C-alpha positions in Angstrom: -86.6 174.6 237.8 -88.1 178.1 237.3 -90.8 179.3 239.7 -93.0 182.4 239.2 -93.7 184.2 242.5 -96.6 186.8 242.4 -96.8 189.6 244.9 -100.5 188.9 245.6 -99.7 185.3 246.5 -97.0 186.4 248.9 -99.4 188.9 250.5 -102.0 186.2 250.9 -99.4 183.9 252.5 -98.4 186.7 254.9 -102.0 187.2 256.0 -102.4 183.4 256.4 -99.3 183.3 258.6 -100.7 186.1 260.7 -104.1 184.5 261.1 -102.6 181.1 262.0 -104.0 179.3 258.9 -100.8 177.2 258.8 -100.8 176.5 262.5 -99.1 178.5 265.2 -96.0 180.4 264.0 -93.8 182.7 265.9 -93.6 186.5 265.2 -89.9 185.8 264.2 -91.1 183.4 261.4 -93.6 186.0 260.2 -90.9 188.7 260.2 -88.5 186.5 258.4 -91.1 185.8 255.7 -91.9 189.5 255.4 -88.1 190.3 255.0 -87.7 187.7 252.3 -90.7 189.0 250.4 -89.4 192.5 250.8 -86.2 191.4 249.1 -88.2 190.1 246.1 -90.8 192.9 246.1 -89.1 196.0 247.7 -91.9 198.4 246.7 -94.8 196.3 247.9 -96.4 198.1 250.9 -97.2 194.9 252.7 -93.6 194.0 253.0 -92.1 197.4 253.9 -89.8 196.7 256.8 -90.5 200.0 258.7 -94.3 199.3 258.7 -96.1 198.2 261.9 -96.9 194.6 262.3 -100.6 195.0 261.9 -102.6 193.1 259.3 -102.1 194.0 255.7 -105.6 195.5 255.7 -104.6 197.7 258.7 -101.4 198.8 257.0 -102.7 199.8 253.6 -106.4 200.3 254.1 -107.8 197.3 252.3 -106.5 194.1 250.7 -107.1 195.3 247.1 -104.1 197.7 247.6 -102.0 195.4 249.7 -99.1 195.9 247.5 -97.7 198.7 245.3 -97.4 196.2 242.5 -100.4 194.4 241.0 -101.2 190.8 241.4 -99.9 190.2 237.9 -96.4 191.3 238.8 -94.4 188.2 239.1 -90.7 187.3 239.5 -89.4 184.5 237.4 -86.2 182.6 237.9 -86.5 181.6 241.6 -85.3 178.1 242.3 
């Protein structure tokens, strides 16, 4: 099964994790998700591993520029 993963979707999920939209999660879970996204989208600002753990808006200024890639940049072939 082939799944398309878009950077904007991953950024949105990261923000939802931080806001608690999926329930309470540990910082370790958030960091793990961010690390996994960084492996897929290494140039996306939101997933840079040496960035502070603020919100994506705080990190990059506003959500329209949450990633270096655009929301149409996707990765195919993930199972």
